N, C-alpha and C positions, 0 to 999 in steps of 0.2 A: 701515422708513420708506422711502417711495418719493419720489424727487425729482420736483418739479413740472415735467415736460416732457410736452407733448401726446402721447397715445397714440392710434393709429389702427389700424383693421383687427384682425388677429388678436391683437395685444398688448392692445388695449382689451378684447376679448372675454375674454382671459386674466385681466385684472384683475377683470372682472365675475364670472367663475367663482370667483375667490378670495373675493370678498365673499359670493357665494351659499353657498359651502362654509362660510365662517365663521358665517353665520347658521344653517345647518343644524346645525353642530357645537354652537353655543350652545343650540339648541333641544333636542337629544337628549342633551346631556352627561350629565345625571343618570341617565337611563334606559339609557344605553349602558355604564354602569359594569360592567366584566367580573366584578366580585365578586358581582353580583346573580344570583339564580336566575331561572329562567323564570317561576316563580310570583310572585316579587317584581317582575319587570320588567313583567308583564302589566298590572296596575292603573295603573302609571305611564304606559305607552304609551296605554292607553285614555283616561286623563285628558288627555293631550296632544292626542289625536285629537278629544276632545269640546270642547276650548277653542279660542277664536280667538286668533291671534297677530299681532303687528305684524311684517310682513315686512321684508326688507332695504331696501326702498324706501319704508317707512312705511305700506304698505297693510295692511289686516286680512285675514289668510289663515287657512285651516283645512286640515288635512291628514288623510288617512285613515290608519287604523292600518297598512294594508299599506305605504303610503309611508314611514311612520316606521320600521317594521320593516326595510324595505329600506335606509334610511339607516343604521340601527344595524348591520346586517350589513356594509354597505360600510365603515363606520368600523372595525369589528373586523378586516376583511380587509385594507383598504388605508390605514387611517389618514385623515389630512386630505385626501389626494388623492382618496380614494374618495368624498368628499362633493361633489366638483365635478360640475356638470351635464355630461352627454355632449354632444359637438358635434352639432348638428342641421343639417339642410339648410336653405337659405334658403327662408322661407315666401313665398307669393304676396303681392304688394303689396295692401294693403287700400285700397279706394276712398276718396277724400278725403271724399265726402259721408257715408260711414259713420262715419269718424273725427270729422267735424263734429257728427254726431248724438250720438256718445258724449260729446264735450266739453260739449254743451248739457245733456244729462241730468245730468252731474256738476255743472255750475255751478249749475243750478237747485235742486239739493239736495246741498250740499257733503258731507253726511254719508253719501251713497251710496258704497258700496265699489265697486271695479272689478267684483267678482262680481255685485253687484246691478245695475249698469249693463248688464252682459252679459246678465243674465236678462231685463231689460226689452227690450233690443234683440232678443233671440232670440224673445221673445213677440210683438214688433211686426213684425219682418222675417222671422222664420222661421229666422234664423241670426245669428251675431254673431262678431266677432273674439275671440281668446283674451284672457284677463285680462292676460297679459304685454304684449300689443300695446296694450291700453287703457292700462295703466300707463305705458308708454313715451310714449304720446301725451299723457297728463296731465302727465308730467314736462317734456316739450318745451314745453307751454303754461304751465308754472309753476302748475299747479293742485294745491293741497295734496292729498296722498293718505293722510294719517293722522297719528298722533302717535307720538313715540318711546316705546319700551318703558321701563319703570322697574322697579327691583328693590330689595329691602331685605335686610339681613343678618339673621343669627340672633343670639339672645341670647348664647349661648356655644357654641363648638365642643366636640364630645365628645372630641376627641383632637388631638394635635399635627399640624400640617400639613393639617388639614381646611380651615381658612380663615386666610389672612393679611389683616390690615387695614392699608391703606396710606394715607398722607396727607402733606402738606407743612406745614412750620412756617417762618414768617418769623423770621430771626435778626438779629444785630447787623450793623452796617456795619464792614467791614474794608478799610482803604485807600480809603475813600470809596465802596465797593461793597457793596450789600446781599447778605446771605447767606441761603440757604434750606436747610432740612433735609428730605431725602426719607427717610422711615422706613416700615418694615413691621413689624408686631407679630403674632406667632402668637396667634390668638384664644383658644386653650385655655390655654396656659401663660403668656402675656404676655411671652414671650421676644422680644427685639428681633432679628429675623432679618436685617434690612437697615437701615443708617443711614449717610447720607453728606451732609455739608455741601457746598454748591456756590454759585457766583456767579450761577446762573440757575435759573429754575423751568421747565425745559423737558423734552421727552421724552428728549433725549440724556443729561441728568444723571440722569433717572429710570432709564434703562437701565443707566447706569454703577453705580447703587446696587443694582439688582435682579439683574443678571447674576451677580456673585460670590456673592450670597446663595443663589441657586438651586443653584449648584455646591456650596456649603458645607452647606446645611441640607436639600437635597432639593427636590423639586417638590411644592408644595401642591395640594390638590384645587381650590381656588378662591382668588381674591384679591378683596377688597372695597374699593373706592376711591370717591372722590367724583367730581365732574364738572369738576375743574380741567382746564385745557388739556393738561397733560402726561399726565393719566390717560385722556383721551378720544382721544388721538392714535391713529391707525390702527396705528402700530407696536406699541403695547401689545396691541391685539387680536390681531395676527398672532403675537406672541410667545406669548400664552396658547394660541392655537389650535395652534401648532406643538408645544407641550409638553404639550398636553392639560389645561390649567388652565381653569377656568370664570371668566370675568371678570364681576363684578357691580358695578354703579354704584348708589350711594345715590340716593334720590329727592331732587331739589332742594328745599331748605328743610325736609326731613324726614329728617335723617341718623340714623334709628334704627340701633342696632347699632354706632355709631362711637364710643361712649363710651369704650371702652378706649384707643384711640389718642389721643383728646382728653385723657384723664387722664394718659397717658404724656407728652404735650406739656406739660401743666401741671407735671409732675414735672421735666421738662427745664428749664423756665423757672425754677422755684423752687430747684432743687438744683444745676443746672449753669450755666446762663447767669448766675445771680445771683452766681456766683463768678468771673466773668470781667471783666477790664478791658481794653478794646481799646486798643492803642498803635499809632501811625502808622508807626514805622520799626523795622527789625529790631534796631537797637542802642539804641533808646530804653528806659530802665528807670525813668522817672519819669512821673507823670501830667502831661500837658500843662498849662502855666499855673500849676502848684503847686510843682513841684520835689520833690514827695513821692513816696515809693515807692508803687506801685499797691496798692490793697487787693485781696486775692485773687490771681488768676492773670493775668499779663500775656500777651496774645495779639496778635501782630502779623501773622499770616498765616493763610490758609485751611488750609494744611497743619497748622499747630499746632492749630487748632480741631478738625480731624478726628482728629488723634492723641490729643488730650486727651479728646475725646468717646468714642472707642473705649475708652480706659482706664476712663473713668467708667461706661460701660455694663457692661463686663465685670466690673469689680471692685466696683462699688457697686450699680447697679440690678439686675443679674441675681442678686445675692446678698442682696438685701433681701426679707424676708417681705412678700408682698402681702396687704393687709388682707382682700381678698375671697376669695382661694384658700387663705389661711393657709399658703402655701408660697412659697419663692423661685421666680422664673421658671425658673431653671436646674434646680432640683429637680423642678418639675412637668413640665418638658420631658423630663427623663431618665426620670421615672416613666411617662410616656406611651408609651415605647418598650420596655416590658418584654418584649413578645413580638412586636415588629414591627420593621421597618427603614424608614428614610426612602427615598423613591423618588429615588435619586441616578442621574443620567444621565451618560453619557460627556461630558467637557468639549467635545468637538467637536460633539455633538448640541446642547448648550446654546448654544454659539457660533453654530451654524447658525441657530437661532431668532432671534438678535439681528442678523442680517445685514440690510443695506439693499439696495435694488434701484434700477436706473436703466435707461432705454431709450436706446439709441444707434443711429445709422445707421452701418453698416460702410462704410468707404471702398473705392475701387476696388483699393487695395493690401491689402485685408483687415486694416485696423487700425481701432481705435476709440479715442476719447479719453475719459478719465474724470478729472475734477478736475486737468487739466493733464498727466496721465500718458498715455502711449501704450502700447496693448496690441495684440498680434497675435492674430487669431482664424483659424478655418478659412477658407481661400480661397474655399470654396464659398458662404460667407455674404456675399461682396462685394456691395454695393448693397442689402442687406436691413437691416431693423431687428431688433435683438436686445435681450434683457434681460440686464443684468449684475448679478450678486448678489455682494456683497462686504462685508468687514468695514470699517466707517468708521474704525476706529482703526488699521488696518493695510492701507493701499492697496497695499503691496508683497506682501501675502499672496495666497492663491488667489482668483481671480475666476471664478465659474461663468458660463457662457454658455448662454442658452436662446434657441432660434430661434423663429420664428413658429409658433403652434399648440402651444407648450409643449414642443417637442422639445429635449431636452438636446443641447448642441453642444460639450461639453468645457470646458476652461478657457482663459482668455485668458493669453497669455504677455507678461510685462512687457518692453517694449523701452526705454522712456525714462521715468524717474521724476523728477518735480519736487516732488511732495508725498507725504509718507508717511501723513498723517492728513487725513481730510476736514475742511474748514474749520469745519463745525458741531461737530465732535468735538474740535478742537484745544484749546479752553478747558476742555472736560470732562476731557481727558487731563491738563491741567495741574493739575486739582483733586485729583490723587492724593495719598494720605497720604505725605508725605515725613518726618514726625516733627517734634517740637517742637524749636525752636532757641533761643528766647529764655530767658534766665534771669531770675528775679525774686527779690527779697529778702522777708523777713518770712514770715508764715504763708501758705503756698501750698498749699491743700487739694488742688486738682486736680493739681498737680505731684507731690504725695506719692502720690496715687492712681495717677498714671502710672508713677511709679517702682516701686510695688508690682506694677503690671501687667507692667512690663518684667522685673522679677525672676522672675515666674512663667513668663516665656517663655524663660528662659535654661537650663532643664532639657533633658531629652531631647526632640528634635523629634518632633512628632506625624506619623505616616505616614497620608496620606489613603488609601493602598491598604489599610492595615490597618483603617482605619475602615470602608471600604466592605465589607471582607470579614468584619468582626466581627459579633457578635450582641448583642442586648439594648441596654443603655444605653451600652455602649462604642461602638457604631456610631452612636449618636444624639447624643453629647455634642458641644457646640460646639467645633470645632477651634481650638486656639490662641486668638488674640484677634480672629479675623475675625468680622465681623458678618454 
């Protein structure tokens, strides 16, 4: 996630390069799969070359097979960085009358693409500006350049971690505040890979749910989400690109392939939320206005809601036979890893994908300010603008510095700290599962489930190192009670 501060010059070009690389990655993701043979990859690349695509700026573009092969080789060699366009020398200024003609041609036939406008101009004038020059001009004049691309999901993934389906569910009000559930479901097994209740439906809470899930269950090939604000946030696209996941958005008003997550939410509503009675104070043990003990489970905090929900998912949902698969989600998840391993990355690699960035101007004394904190940078950077990459949940942690042109410039040294967590992440950090505190009398189904879940956690601790080094189902089983 990038803070909204104007970027100019080299840093603006760096942001443009990132968006271009992200578009190229999403285009070649399937064909660039290293498990494909040359014979398997060939038809996929030819199909991409024969089709038109909606570019990063909304224009319709088409690429040759040679270009696509070059991008695939760059991805294999250098990863995401290899897909960024190379720095080019400044082009000559295009005459104003030529740009005016281009705008006229586009306005009189809005469906004309930049390529078509260029062909008409070349036919008329003998020469024409590049498509990128025309597109920049159209954007400056607010002339529409195309429509956004749309994608749909598959009926069912063939194996675990091929597709995770994600969505949000509106929940009860606690302490006068609305709650929201962010959840991801493995499309093949129906295992809940991520689930977290929060007080806001934003990209920060989404990241808080997704990050531990990727560390626990491995990196999926793709995630399939809707078009809610949290899911279309640029931060999610960058996370997917950095970790090599394909990001797919469902078509508006046509959410095919999302039935599994919707069915799970129906189960949550009928089997979990129906068992909850929200109380207003931590010490309150009766239903307001009645003096009676609450029916079901009394919940007075978000921490309790998360703790109870984790127990219900692990002990009930994951262990109940699914009517479609005829297996429990946990059993189907385990069976899918018979001769495979999840793609688990080093925690530092996952953490890097979730970092935020901000641009700042370095003072004459070679310091920068970030959220009220002061950091020392290389004295040679004094007076320049730099990019700071940091963990919003730990402002005292490492802060990477990038100079103009994308040149790494070491790490910033913390001199004075006033804030340990970014303001946008403070409330998300408070949403952490602290465990249930309220006691309730009578039949308390969810509390019994939680007790059973707690009992299963009192045995020998599970080693994440052993899990990563193991084979078969032992390496793929859900660690402990984490979602």
